[in-house]
N, CA, C and O atoms as a DFTB+ gen file, in Angstrom:
768 C
 N C O
     1  1     -14.989      -2.384     -30.491
     2  2     -14.031      -1.809     -29.808
     3  2     -13.126      -0.201     -30.001
     4  3     -12.289      -0.077     -30.895
     5  1     -13.349       0.571     -29.342
     6  2     -13.167       1.693     -29.507
     7  2     -11.632       1.950     -29.638
     8  3     -10.902       1.427     -28.796
     9  1     -10.918       2.949     -30.930
    10  2      -9.700       3.051     -30.828
    11  2      -9.265       3.690     -29.743
    12  3      -9.976       4.662     -29.490
    13  1      -8.008       3.466     -28.688
    14  2      -7.571       4.186     -28.162
    15  2      -6.625       5.283     -28.580
    16  3      -5.787       4.835     -29.362
    17  1      -6.487       6.431     -28.353
    18  2      -5.682       7.978     -28.921
    19  2      -4.442       7.583     -27.884
    20  3      -4.671       7.309     -26.706
    21  1      -3.034       7.586     -28.482
    22  2      -2.490       7.783     -27.428
    23  2      -2.319       9.490     -26.917
    24  3      -2.932      10.335     -27.571
    25  1      -1.642       9.834     -25.980
    26  2      -1.646      11.333     -25.201
    27  2      -0.952      12.135     -26.385
    28  3      -0.447      11.605     -27.375
    29  1      -0.997      13.182     -26.184
    30  2      -0.672      14.504     -27.484
    31  2       1.114      14.271     -27.113
    32  3       1.737      15.023     -27.863
    33  1       1.901      13.617     -26.368
    34  2       3.162      13.313     -26.501
    35  2       3.562      12.347     -26.849
    36  3       4.717      12.040     -26.553
    37  1       2.577      11.311     -27.783
    38  2       2.546      10.004     -28.456
    39  2       3.230       8.920     -27.422
    40  3       3.868       7.922     -27.756
    41  1       2.981       9.303     -26.267
    42  2       3.014       8.421     -24.996
    43  2       1.980       7.225     -24.685
    44  3       1.146       6.993     -25.560
    45  1       1.964       6.452     -23.519
    46  2       0.578       5.722     -23.373
    47  2      -0.653       6.193     -22.791
    48  3      -0.619       6.904     -21.786
    49  1      -1.726       5.860     -23.331
    50  2      -3.088       6.621     -22.646
    51  2      -2.989       7.311     -21.408
    52  3      -2.501       6.721     -20.444
    53  1      -3.466       8.718     -21.285
    54  2      -3.440       9.155     -20.123
    55  2      -4.996       9.000     -19.443
    56  3      -4.987       8.607     -18.277
    57  1      -6.181       9.236     -19.982
    58  2      -7.466       8.805     -19.315
    59  2      -7.599       8.421     -18.100
    60  3      -8.261       8.964     -17.215
    61  1      -6.729       7.120     -18.027
    62  2      -7.082       6.610     -16.765
    63  2      -6.754       7.012     -15.838
    64  3      -7.550       7.091     -14.902
    65  1      -5.400       7.447     -15.712
    66  2      -4.565       8.249     -14.871
    67  2      -5.680       9.386     -14.362
    68  3      -6.185       9.385     -13.240
    69  1      -5.961      10.359     -15.422
    70  2      -6.643      11.601     -15.172
    71  2      -7.754      11.323     -13.978
    72  3      -7.912      11.933     -12.920
    73  1      -8.601       9.979     -14.619
    74  2     -10.073       9.628     -14.321
    75  2      -9.287       9.279     -12.570
    76  3      -9.171      10.112     -11.672
    77  1      -8.991       8.284     -12.539
    78  2      -8.585       7.847     -11.038
    79  2      -8.036       8.553     -10.358
    80  3      -8.010       8.053      -9.233
    81  1      -7.405       9.762     -10.394
    82  2      -7.035      10.850      -9.756
    83  2      -8.260      12.003      -9.083
    84  3      -8.659      12.635      -8.105
    85  1      -8.391      11.739     -10.162
    86  2      -9.888      13.050      -9.903
    87  2     -11.066      12.164      -9.145
    88  3     -11.891      12.753      -8.447
    89  1     -11.103      11.039      -9.273
    90  2     -11.997      10.039      -8.488
    91  2     -11.482       9.964      -7.220
    92  3     -12.319       9.894      -6.319
    93  1     -10.034       9.959      -6.837
    94  2      -9.605       9.565      -5.735
    95  2      -9.690      10.874      -5.025
    96  3      -9.574      10.611      -3.828
    97  1      -9.814      11.960      -5.165
    98  2      -9.931      12.974      -4.807
    99  2     -11.404      13.506      -4.762
   100  3     -11.703      14.656      -4.441
   101  1     -12.303      12.502      -5.131
   102  2     -13.939      12.843      -4.941
   103  2     -14.255      14.139      -5.431
   104  3     -14.782      14.982      -4.705
   105  1     -13.858      14.424      -7.052
   106  2     -14.350      15.352      -7.514
   107  2     -14.852      15.010      -8.725
   108  3     -14.319      14.059      -9.297
   109  1     -15.930      15.676      -9.346
   110  2     -16.554      15.090     -10.067
   111  2     -16.214      15.675     -11.579
   112  3     -15.224      16.400     -11.683
   113  1     -16.834      15.445     -12.497
   114  2     -16.550      15.836     -13.685
   115  2     -16.883      17.440     -13.857
   116  3     -16.186      18.328     -14.349
   117  1     -18.067      17.487     -13.333
   118  2     -18.415      18.977     -13.139
   119  2     -17.427      19.819     -12.655
   120  3     -16.736      20.632     -13.268
   121  1     -17.442      19.546     -11.554
   122  2     -16.310      20.158     -10.326
   123  2     -14.725      20.648     -11.263
   124  3     -14.125      21.722     -11.238
   125  1     -14.405      19.323     -12.063
   126  2     -13.193      20.088     -12.699
   127  2     -13.460      20.854     -13.838
   128  3     -12.641      21.675     -14.251
   129  1     -14.443      20.671     -14.332
   130  2     -14.983      21.508     -15.767
   131  2     -14.791      22.787     -15.174
   132  3     -13.963      23.581     -15.621
   133  1     -15.532      23.033     -14.167
   134  2     -15.664      24.850     -13.528
   135  2     -14.212      24.965     -13.307
   136  3     -13.720      25.876     -13.974
   137  1     -13.442      24.365     -12.626
   138  2     -12.197      24.984     -11.934
   139  2     -11.038      24.851     -13.162
   140  3      -9.977      25.410     -12.883
   141  1     -11.096      24.196     -14.468
   142  2     -10.489      24.186     -15.503
   143  2     -11.002      24.846     -16.425
   144  3     -10.253      25.136     -17.359
   145  1     -11.881      25.128     -16.459
   146  2     -12.316      25.977     -17.738
   147  2     -12.675      25.202     -18.837
   148  3     -13.291      25.701     -19.779
   149  1     -12.285      23.803     -18.803
   150  2     -13.210      22.903     -19.747
   151  2     -14.617      22.211     -19.575
   152  3     -15.228      22.138     -18.508
   153  1     -15.122      21.613     -21.039
   154  2     -16.159      21.229     -21.004
   155  2     -16.339      19.527     -20.105
   156  3     -15.399      18.732     -20.106
   157  1     -17.154      19.337     -19.679
   158  2     -17.220      18.219     -19.379
   159  2     -17.396      17.156     -20.366
   160  3     -16.802      16.106     -20.119
   161  1     -18.150      17.222     -21.520
   162  2     -18.021      16.582     -22.576
   163  2     -16.646      16.327     -22.785
   164  3     -16.248      15.165     -22.706
   165  1     -15.665      17.483     -23.106
   166  2     -14.053      17.218     -23.799
   167  2     -13.452      16.461     -22.309
   168  3     -12.547      15.666     -22.564
   169  1     -13.691      16.533     -21.251
   170  2     -13.121      15.652     -19.833
   171  2     -13.357      14.155     -19.959
   172  3     -12.536      13.250     -19.816
   173  1     -14.616      14.086     -20.248
   174  2     -15.260      12.869     -20.648
   175  2     -14.497      12.048     -21.422
   176  3     -13.958      11.035     -20.974
   177  1     -14.397      12.487     -22.778
   178  2     -13.708      11.636     -23.770
   179  2     -12.256      11.479     -23.458
   180  3     -11.683      10.443     -23.794
   181  1     -11.508      12.612     -22.726
   182  2     -10.264      12.711     -22.270
   183  2     -10.102      11.993     -21.622
   184  3      -8.914      11.672     -21.618
   185  1     -11.096      11.084     -20.493
   186  2     -10.938      10.079     -19.671
   187  2     -10.692       8.961     -20.060
   188  3     -10.023       8.105     -19.481
   189  1     -11.371       8.877     -21.360
   190  2     -11.737       7.721     -22.095
   191  2     -11.029       7.453     -23.233
   192  3     -11.299       6.671     -24.144
   193  1      -9.970       8.283     -23.067
   194  2      -8.766       8.695     -24.078
   195  2      -9.324       8.060     -25.732
   196  3      -9.002       7.103     -26.436
   197  1     -10.447       9.341     -25.853
   198  2     -11.379       9.170     -26.895
   199  2     -10.697      10.499     -27.718
   200  3     -11.151      10.776     -28.828
   201  1      -9.470      11.398     -27.073
   202  2      -9.368      12.204     -27.708
   203  2      -7.649      12.773     -27.101
   204  3      -7.151      12.397     -26.040
   205  1      -7.158      13.496     -27.845
   206  2      -5.538      13.901     -27.566
   207  2      -5.468      15.477     -26.874
   208  3      -5.674      16.294     -27.771
   209  1      -5.278      16.036     -25.765
   210  2      -5.275      16.972     -25.104
   211  2      -4.044      18.019     -25.725
   212  3      -3.154      17.365     -26.269
   213  1      -3.885      19.062     -25.744
   214  2      -2.576      19.765     -25.697
   215  2      -1.909      19.729     -24.322
   216  3      -2.411      19.372     -23.256
   217  1      -0.718      20.155     -24.557
   218  2       0.292      20.072     -23.558
   219  2      -0.331      21.335     -22.367
   220  3      -0.047      21.236     -21.174
   221  1      -1.039      22.280     -22.807
   222  2      -1.644      23.621     -21.947
   223  2      -2.345      22.725     -21.291
   224  3      -1.986      22.326     -20.183
   225  1      -3.441      22.294     -21.899
   226  2      -4.395      21.535     -21.316
   227  2      -4.018      20.599     -20.020
   228  3      -4.651      20.668     -18.967
   229  1      -3.092      19.862     -20.197
   230  2      -2.613      18.531     -19.543
   231  2      -2.049      19.587     -18.386
   232  3      -2.534      19.314     -17.287
   233  1      -1.279      20.557     -18.366
   234  2      -0.723      21.412     -17.544
   235  2      -1.615      22.243     -16.666
   236  3      -1.492      22.630     -15.504
   237  1      -2.511      22.394     -17.537
   238  2      -4.050      23.272     -16.653
   239  2      -4.924      22.138     -16.050
   240  3      -5.764      22.538     -15.243
   241  1      -4.889      20.792     -16.286
   242  2      -5.736      19.450     -15.480
   243  2      -5.075      19.183     -14.670
   244  3      -5.639      18.893     -13.615
   245  1      -3.013      19.109     -14.709
   246  2      -2.713      18.697     -13.408
   247  2      -2.700      19.700     -12.222
   248  3      -2.636      19.369     -11.038
   249  1      -2.777      21.117     -12.751
   250  2      -2.729      21.863     -11.725
   251  2      -4.458      21.891     -10.966
   252  3      -4.735      22.431      -9.895
   253  1      -5.032      21.452     -11.507
   254  2      -6.392      21.729     -10.876
   255  2      -6.497      20.126     -10.055
   256  3      -7.276      19.936      -9.121
   257  1      -5.687      19.199     -10.530
   258  2      -5.735      17.989      -9.540
   259  2      -4.523      17.763      -8.962
   260  3      -4.242      16.565      -8.917
   261  1      -3.682      18.524      -8.491
   262  2      -2.431      18.842      -7.996
   263  2      -1.868      17.650      -8.316
   264  3      -1.696      16.760      -7.483
   265  1      -1.560      17.562      -9.488
   266  2      -0.775      16.035      -9.875
   267  2       0.210      16.676     -10.822
   268  3      -0.049      17.527     -11.673
   269  1       1.579      16.042     -10.495
   270  2       2.686      16.416     -11.261
   271  2       2.424      15.798     -12.631
   272  3       1.882      14.714     -12.847
   273  1       2.951      16.762     -13.614
   274  2       2.437      16.477     -15.218
   275  2       3.410      15.352     -15.544
   276  3       3.199      14.731     -16.585
   277  1       4.409      15.026     -14.815
   278  2       5.291      13.495     -14.987
   279  2       4.872      12.327     -14.656
   280  3       5.265      11.258     -15.126
   281  1       3.945      12.518     -13.718
   282  2       3.175      11.055     -13.090
   283  2       2.463      10.506     -14.007
   284  3       2.279       9.296     -14.139
   285  1       1.893      11.653     -14.894
   286  2       0.803      10.962     -16.292
   287  2       1.657      10.057     -17.021
   288  3       1.074       9.062     -17.451
   289  1       2.714      10.133     -17.234
   290  2       3.523       9.305     -18.137
   291  2       4.553       8.516     -17.505
   292  3       5.177       7.754     -18.243
   293  1       4.862       8.554     -16.224
   294  2       5.646       7.609     -15.617
   295  2       5.390       6.279     -15.780
   296  3       4.198       6.011     -15.928
   297  1       6.412       5.065     -15.802
   298  2       5.927       3.920     -15.494
   299  2       5.378       3.462     -14.345
   300  3       6.108       3.789     -13.409
   301  1       4.332       2.794     -13.946
   302  2       3.930       2.277     -12.473
   303  2       5.172       1.654     -11.876
   304  3       5.615       0.854     -12.700
   305  1       5.668       1.677     -11.153
   306  2       6.723       0.652      -9.947
   307  2       6.081      -0.581      -9.663
   308  3       5.353      -0.447      -8.680
   309  1       6.062      -1.615     -10.087
   310  2       5.430      -3.213     -10.549
   311  2       6.529      -4.015      -9.582
   312  3       6.930      -4.955     -10.269
   313  1       7.045      -4.039      -8.560
   314  2       7.891      -5.086      -8.135
   315  2       7.553      -6.779      -7.511
   316  3       7.005      -6.878      -6.413
   317  1       7.819      -7.681      -8.075
   318  2       7.601      -8.861      -7.244
   319  2       8.887      -9.293      -6.716
   320  3      10.037      -9.223      -7.149
   321  1       8.175      -9.923      -5.277
   322  2       9.044     -10.677      -4.239
   323  2       8.549     -12.107      -4.146
   324  3       7.484     -12.325      -3.567
   325  1       9.175     -12.986      -4.620
   326  2       9.027     -14.359      -4.438
   327  2       9.261     -14.992      -3.262
   328  3      10.444     -14.775      -2.998
   329  1       8.798     -15.618      -2.464
   330  2       8.685     -16.166      -0.988
   331  2      10.454     -16.219      -1.146
   332  3      11.306     -15.550      -0.562
   333  1      10.582     -17.220      -2.105
   334  2      11.773     -17.792      -2.009
   335  2      13.221     -16.966      -2.005
   336  3      14.262     -17.367      -1.484
   337  1      12.998     -15.555      -2.808
   338  2      14.104     -14.671      -2.885
   339  2      13.818     -13.696      -1.717
   340  3      14.585     -12.744      -1.571
   341  1      12.477     -13.907      -0.638
   342  2      12.456     -12.552       0.221
   343  2      13.432     -12.904       1.311
   344  3      13.498     -13.951       1.955
   345  1      14.267     -11.692       1.403
   346  2      15.378     -11.734       2.388
   347  2      14.608     -11.860       3.731
   348  3      13.560     -11.286       4.026
   349  1      15.542     -12.972       4.705
   350  2      15.321     -13.180       6.169
   351  2      15.681     -11.878       6.438
   352  3      16.478     -11.164       5.828
   353  1      14.833     -11.576       7.675
   354  2      14.975     -10.424       8.653
   355  2      14.693     -11.056      10.195
   356  3      14.074     -12.092      10.443
   357  1      15.341     -10.109      11.183
   358  2      15.201     -10.449      12.281
   359  2      14.865      -9.071      13.076
   360  3      15.495      -8.030      13.261
   361  1      13.431      -9.601      13.508
   362  2      12.541      -8.091      14.435
   363  2      12.729      -8.180      15.694
   364  3      12.281      -7.406      16.539
   365  1      13.371      -9.086      15.868
   366  2      13.899      -9.387      17.874
   367  2      12.761     -10.720      18.079
   368  3      13.079     -11.309      19.112
   369  1      11.771     -11.251      17.546
   370  2      10.800     -12.367      17.861
   371  2      11.871     -13.589      18.469
   372  3      13.099     -13.509      18.446
   373  1      11.207     -14.527      18.918
   374  2      11.847     -15.506      19.502
   375  2      11.070     -16.901      18.812
   376  3       9.845     -16.996      18.878
   377  1      11.793     -17.818      18.241
   378  2      11.369     -18.930      17.566
   379  2      10.546     -18.311      16.162
   380  3       9.435     -18.757      15.875
   381  1      11.158     -17.325      15.389
   382  2      10.340     -16.650      14.362
   383  2      11.255     -16.953      13.494
   384  3      12.381     -17.257      13.887
   385  1      10.952     -16.925      12.216
   386  2      11.490     -17.056      10.827
   387  2      10.585     -16.574      10.014
   388  3       9.600     -17.165       9.571
   389  1      11.233     -14.508       9.642
   390  2      10.675     -13.932       8.961
   391  2      11.352     -13.408       7.958
   392  3      12.579     -13.453       7.869
   393  1      10.309     -12.682       6.838
   394  2      10.975     -12.719       5.472
   395  2       9.913     -11.367       5.196
   396  3       8.700     -11.277       5.386
   397  1      10.982     -10.294       4.630
   398  2      10.442      -9.049       4.083
   399  2      10.075      -9.221       2.736
   400  3      10.938      -9.313       1.863
   401  1       8.444      -9.291       2.398
   402  2       8.153      -9.424       1.375
   403  2       7.600      -8.173       0.590
   404  3       6.751      -8.382      -0.277
   405  1       8.000      -6.964       0.823
   406  2       7.916      -6.010       0.241
   407  2       9.309      -5.489      -0.466
   408  3      10.323      -5.751       0.181
   409  1       9.466      -4.889      -1.525
   410  2      10.575      -4.503      -1.971
   411  2      11.507      -3.589      -1.017
   412  3      10.870      -2.754      -0.374
   413  1      12.977      -3.602      -0.804
   414  2      13.680      -3.188      -0.027
   415  2      13.612      -1.643      -0.293
   416  3      13.478      -1.344      -1.479
   417  1      13.679      -0.642       0.582
   418  2      13.708       0.788       0.163
   419  2      12.503       1.465      -0.297
   420  3      12.509       2.586      -0.806
   421  1      11.118       0.503      -0.035
   422  2       9.801       0.967      -0.074
   423  2       9.804       1.343       1.280
   424  3      10.303       0.695       2.199
   425  1       8.977       2.878       1.392
   426  2       8.888       3.551       2.175
   427  2       7.747       4.060       2.727
   428  3       7.638       4.883       3.636
   429  1       6.743       3.386       1.974
   430  2       5.422       3.583       2.043
   431  2       4.398       2.759       2.718
   432  3       3.360       3.182       3.229
   433  1       4.980       1.007       2.640
   434  2       4.118       0.209       3.470
   435  2       5.080      -0.851       3.066
   436  3       5.619      -0.983       1.968
   437  1       5.255      -1.867       4.542
   438  2       6.123      -3.051       4.566
   439  2       5.270      -4.165       5.167
   440  3       4.325      -4.225       5.954
   441  1       6.163      -5.204       4.308
   442  2       5.121      -6.267       4.513
   443  2       5.964      -7.385       4.675
   444  3       6.908      -7.675       3.940
   445  1       5.522      -8.093       5.823
   446  2       6.447      -9.330       6.522
   447  2       5.669     -10.561       6.309
   448  3       4.490     -10.544       5.954
   449  1       6.261     -11.494       6.503
   450  2       5.775     -12.801       6.306
   451  2       6.476     -13.743       7.527
   452  3       7.614     -14.209       7.473
   453  1       5.782     -13.862       8.334
   454  2       6.227     -14.948       9.564
   455  2       6.002     -16.305       9.857
   456  3       4.870     -16.788       9.819
   457  1       7.045     -16.976      10.159
   458  2       6.486     -18.593      10.451
   459  2       6.934     -18.380      11.799
   460  3       7.927     -17.786      12.220
   461  1       6.021     -18.972      12.382
   462  2       6.277     -19.170      13.976
   463  2       6.156     -20.541      14.497
   464  3       5.150     -21.246      14.406
   465  1       7.102     -20.805      14.966
   466  2       7.054     -22.051      15.758
   467  2       6.576     -22.257      16.978
   468  3       6.730     -21.303      17.741
   469  1       5.841     -23.554      17.576
   470  2       4.928     -23.402      18.386
   471  2       5.754     -22.703      19.815
   472  3       6.939     -22.870      20.104
   473  1       4.834     -21.968      20.500
   474  2       5.481     -20.764      21.313
   475  2       6.430     -19.766      20.931
   476  3       7.347     -19.461      21.692
   477  1       6.328     -19.401      20.164
   478  2       7.126     -18.423      19.524
   479  2       6.406     -17.193      20.119
   480  3       5.217     -17.273      20.429
   481  1       7.308     -15.748      20.326
   482  2       6.849     -15.065      20.647
   483  2       7.479     -13.882      20.519
   484  3       8.689     -14.056      20.370
   485  1       6.991     -12.162      20.513
   486  2       7.674     -11.179      20.017
   487  2       8.311     -10.536      21.664
   488  3       8.429      -9.357      21.997
   489  1       8.565     -11.511      22.292
   490  2       9.376     -10.813      23.277
   491  2       8.639     -10.497      24.993
   492  3       7.635      -9.792      24.888
   493  1       8.888     -10.794      26.112
   494  2       8.477     -10.952      27.188
   495  2       7.906      -8.885      27.454
   496  3       7.243      -8.414      28.377
   497  1       8.261      -8.466      26.746
   498  2       8.300      -6.722      27.395
   499  2       7.182      -6.828      25.985
   500  3       6.988      -7.645      25.086
   501  1       6.685      -5.675      26.339
   502  2       5.810      -4.841      25.444
   503  2       6.713      -3.752      24.148
   504  3       7.709      -3.109      24.478
   505  1       6.397      -3.733      23.343
   506  2       7.446      -3.078      22.213
   507  2       6.460      -2.122      21.451
   508  3       5.236      -2.182      21.564
   509  1       6.968      -1.461      20.862
   510  2       6.326      -0.469      19.694
   511  2       7.263      -0.561      18.552
   512  3       8.456      -0.867      18.534
   513  1       6.418      -0.212      17.566
   514  2       6.858      -0.120      16.175
   515  2       6.989       1.061      15.553
   516  3       5.860       1.544      15.468
   517  1       7.863       1.839      15.030
   518  2       7.782       3.199      14.522
   519  2       6.963       3.183      13.128
   520  3       7.440       3.115      11.995
   521  1       5.743       3.254      13.472
   522  2       5.152       3.122      12.169
   523  2       3.682       3.452      12.779
   524  3       3.431       3.275      13.971
   525  1       2.539       4.052      11.651
   526  2       1.185       4.897      11.928
   527  2       0.064       3.291      12.486
   528  3      -0.531       3.064      13.539
   529  1       0.191       2.542      11.294
   530  2      -0.513       1.555      11.248
   531  2       0.329       0.345      11.310
   532  3       1.370       0.208      10.667
   533  1      -0.207      -0.583      12.172
   534  2       0.344      -2.052      12.174
   535  2      -0.648      -3.260      11.835
   536  3      -1.099      -3.704      12.891
   537  1      -1.073      -3.849      10.871
   538  2      -2.306      -4.889      10.708
   539  2      -1.397      -6.495      10.671
   540  3      -0.393      -6.765      10.011
   541  1      -2.249      -7.465      11.725
   542  2      -1.511      -8.288      11.866
   543  2      -2.249      -9.459      10.958
   544  3      -3.335      -9.527      11.534
   545  1      -2.289     -10.204      10.119
   546  2      -2.973     -11.372       9.608
   547  2      -2.738     -12.509       9.942
   548  3      -1.605     -12.846       9.598
   549  1      -3.408     -13.431      10.572
   550  2      -3.020     -14.462      10.542
   551  2      -3.549     -15.392       9.385
   552  3      -4.626     -15.262       8.803
   553  1      -2.610     -16.332       9.167
   554  2      -2.976     -17.057       7.605
   555  2      -2.986     -18.450       8.400
   556  3      -4.017     -19.049       8.097
   557  1      -2.492     -18.912       8.976
   558  2      -2.898     -20.059       9.960
   559  2      -2.148     -20.298      11.406
   560  3      -1.034     -19.864      11.702
   561  1      -3.083     -21.149      12.302
   562  2      -2.751     -21.254      13.457
   563  2      -3.554     -20.246      14.346
   564  3      -4.717     -19.845      14.301
   565  1      -2.637     -20.023      15.059
   566  2      -3.579     -19.042      16.220
   567  2      -2.332     -17.960      17.210
   568  3      -1.303     -18.382      17.739
   569  1      -2.739     -16.808      17.217
   570  2      -1.959     -15.856      18.183
   571  2      -2.436     -15.085      18.810
   572  3      -3.347     -14.431      18.302
   573  1      -2.067     -14.843      20.073
   574  2      -2.640     -13.451      20.831
   575  2      -1.498     -12.505      21.089
   576  3      -0.361     -12.761      21.485
   577  1      -2.073     -11.318      20.765
   578  2      -1.377      -9.689      20.742
   579  2      -1.806      -9.490      22.306
   580  3      -2.913      -9.643      22.822
   581  1      -0.876      -9.198      22.743
   582  2      -0.990      -8.381      24.073
   583  2      -0.770      -6.914      24.280
   584  3       0.387      -6.500      24.200
   585  1      -1.658      -6.154      24.515
   586  2      -1.501      -4.738      25.136
   587  2      -1.313      -4.592      26.370
   588  3      -1.372      -5.593      27.084
   589  1      -1.048      -3.356      26.922
   590  2      -1.024      -3.107      28.383
   591  2      -2.574      -3.004      28.956
   592  3      -2.436      -2.969      30.178
   593  1      -3.581      -2.959      28.734
   594  2      -4.771      -3.440      29.134
   595  2      -5.574      -4.324      28.669
   596  3      -6.629      -4.558      29.259
   597  1      -5.196      -5.031      27.437
   598  2      -5.899      -6.290      27.086
   599  2      -5.296      -7.584      26.164
   600  3      -4.115      -7.704      25.838
   601  1      -5.939      -8.132      25.965
   602  2      -5.107      -9.379      25.406
   603  2      -6.150      -9.662      24.206
   604  3      -7.265      -9.597      24.724
   605  1      -6.265      -9.922      22.962
   606  2      -6.745     -10.186      21.662
   607  2      -6.333     -11.759      20.956
   608  3      -5.155     -11.992      20.686
   609  1      -7.000     -12.393      20.795
   610  2      -6.608     -13.628      20.269
   611  2      -7.152     -13.800      18.867
   612  3      -8.348     -13.782      18.576
   613  1      -6.202     -13.958      18.080
   614  2      -6.784     -14.184      16.486
   615  2      -6.282     -15.563      16.161
   616  3      -5.191     -16.047      16.463
   617  1      -7.406     -16.180      15.400
   618  2      -7.148     -17.545      15.064
   619  2      -7.347     -17.566      13.627
   620  3      -7.771     -16.494      13.193
   621  1      -7.127     -18.659      12.592
   622  2      -6.688     -18.299      11.302
   623  2      -7.738     -17.838      10.406
   624  3      -8.875     -18.301      10.311
   625  1      -7.073     -16.591       9.573
   626  2      -8.109     -15.981       8.499
   627  2      -8.637     -14.675       9.473
   628  3      -9.583     -14.011       9.051
   629  1      -7.964     -14.292      10.879
   630  2      -8.513     -13.261      11.269
   631  2      -7.134     -12.053      11.430
   632  3      -5.946     -12.350      11.557
   633  1      -7.702     -10.713      11.381
   634  2      -6.280      -9.719      11.115
   635  2      -7.092      -8.530      12.147
   636  3      -8.283      -8.264      12.307
   637  1      -5.982      -8.046      12.665
   638  2      -6.236      -6.562      13.924
   639  2      -5.379      -5.865      12.906
   640  3      -4.518      -6.184      12.086
   641  1      -6.058      -4.645      13.363
   642  2      -5.521      -3.518      12.641
   643  2      -5.164      -2.512      14.367
   644  3      -6.012      -2.593      15.256
   645  1      -4.219      -1.887      14.532
   646  2      -3.871      -0.984      15.761
   647  2      -2.499      -0.006      15.052
   648  3      -1.762      -0.080      14.068
   649  1      -2.696       0.868      16.174
   650  2      -1.132       1.904      15.924
   651  2       0.232       1.284      16.615
   652  3       0.518       0.999      17.778
   653  1       0.964       1.205      15.322
   654  2       2.212       0.523      15.806
   655  2       3.024       1.387      16.846
   656  3       4.122       0.960      17.205
   657  1       2.661       2.292      17.229
   658  2       2.985       3.069      18.528
   659  2       2.717       2.726      19.831
   660  3       3.383       3.001      20.829
   661  1       1.362       1.905      19.722
   662  2       0.519       1.011      20.899
   663  2       1.726       0.372      21.243
   664  3       2.478      -0.095      20.387
   665  1       1.982       0.320      22.617
   666  2       2.768      -1.138      23.295
   667  2       2.202      -2.187      22.912
   668  3       0.985      -2.357      22.847
   669  1       3.194      -3.091      22.585
   670  2       2.291      -4.564      22.559
   671  2       3.184      -5.671      22.230
   672  3       3.996      -5.242      21.409
   673  1       3.422      -6.986      22.513
   674  2       3.420      -7.823      21.769
   675  2       2.659      -9.237      21.638
   676  3       1.469      -9.351      21.930
   677  1       3.538     -10.421      21.124
   678  2       2.638     -11.491      20.727
   679  2       3.011     -12.791      21.233
   680  3       4.153     -12.882      21.683
   681  1       2.098     -14.058      21.254
   682  2       2.445     -15.059      21.688
   683  2       1.665     -16.030      20.682
   684  3       0.514     -15.809      20.306
   685  1       2.438     -17.137      20.289
   686  2       1.912     -17.968      19.285
   687  2       1.473     -19.203      20.290
   688  3       2.069     -19.535      21.314
   689  1       0.179     -19.851      19.693
   690  2      -0.091     -21.144      20.482
   691  2       0.958     -22.093      20.694
   692  3       2.167     -21.867      20.744
   693  1       0.286     -23.305      20.828
   694  2       1.578     -24.061      20.913
   695  2       1.262     -25.378      19.865
   696  3       1.304     -26.607      19.928
   697  1       0.921     -24.335      18.870
   698  2       1.339     -25.152      17.640
   699  2       1.972     -23.847      16.015
   700  3       1.961     -22.628      16.181
   701  1       2.295     -24.304      15.059
   702  2       2.871     -23.888      14.253
   703  2       1.784     -22.390      13.656
   704  3       0.562     -22.431      13.507
   705  1       2.560     -21.358      13.447
   706  2       1.492     -20.281      12.836
   707  2       2.044     -19.754      11.785
   708  3       3.274     -19.742      11.831
   709  1       1.482     -19.237      10.691
   710  2       1.810     -18.357       9.282
   711  2       1.258     -17.138       9.850
   712  3       0.203     -17.330      10.454
   713  1       1.665     -15.964       9.828
   714  2       1.385     -14.402      10.073
   715  2       1.985     -13.374       9.238
   716  3       3.191     -13.131       9.193
   717  1       0.871     -12.653       8.437
   718  2       1.549     -11.566       7.564
   719  2       1.581     -10.423       8.110
   720  3       0.432     -10.200       8.491
   721  1       2.286      -9.514       8.383
   722  2       2.513      -8.084       8.917
   723  2       2.332      -7.120       7.723
   724  3       2.994      -7.212       6.689
   725  1       1.360      -6.167       7.954
   726  2       1.640      -4.923       7.166
   727  2       1.649      -3.588       8.108
   728  3       0.748      -3.300       8.896
   729  1       2.948      -2.756       7.857
   730  2       3.291      -1.807       8.456
   731  2       3.221      -0.617       7.632
   732  3       3.680      -0.543       6.492
   733  1       2.512       0.494       8.380
   734  2       2.294       1.866       7.421
   735  2       2.938       2.761       8.093
   736  3       2.824       2.543       9.299
   737  1       3.633       3.771       7.830
   738  2       4.567       3.554       6.642
   739  2       5.675       2.628       7.156
   740  3       5.839       2.209       8.301
   741  1       6.433       2.393       5.999
   742  2       7.737       1.104       6.511
   743  2       8.397       1.459       7.491
   744  3       9.156       2.366       7.149
   745  1       8.521       1.142       8.814
   746  2       9.493       1.825       9.844
   747  2      11.174       1.620       9.742
   748  3      11.969       1.942      10.625
   749  1      11.484       1.051       8.542
   750  2      12.776       0.959       7.982
   751  2      12.921       0.525       6.836
   752  3      12.053      -0.165       6.301
   753  1      14.142       0.881       6.202
   754  2      14.168       0.814       4.463
   755  2      14.407      -0.609       3.826
   756  3      14.248      -0.923       2.646
   757  1      14.805      -1.357       4.823
   758  2      15.053      -2.659       4.844
   759  2      16.672      -2.743       4.303
   760  3      17.319      -3.775       4.478
   761  1      17.165      -1.733       3.734
   762  2      18.318      -1.817       2.761
   763  2      19.395      -1.503       3.953
   764  3      20.489      -1.298       3.428
   765  1      19.451      -1.407       5.215
   766  2      20.420      -1.391       6.268
   767  2      20.910      -3.008       6.302
   768  3      21.762      -3.379       7.110
């Protein structure tokens, strides 16, 4: 096993963060080397945490990658929400028990878990959610999602992705169902 060298500031290794940022932007080592004036070999060793860069080199790389330097040293936000501790919420569904599974205040995405009684529904009128993307995943049971021009039936294991601003509603079958909703970005912070 290779030794892992800490960053120039004595903090955690930063090579993986640099590599994942580069790859997420679709950049090759050669492209970053050309833009930064650093050699591909040096960048490769840096990404494997086999060398310690100077502060000036980190600043230069962060500029090329449009990455704040502080992001290299920030602890990742990892938050666990247990189902038992997830706050109950009410988004207007009938015969539904809903829980907010993503952390309160998370603005990038919202995860909801809904337990639907037989015949539960999202209301008789079509509604919209103030988000770009809505995903409904049926964990168990069956649900119909109704739009202005069509109805889509989802059964256990199925998922449906659609714009949240598309008018819709949903109706559960005559049996209980469990549904997970993913909303991007979060339409409300959950802190109110």
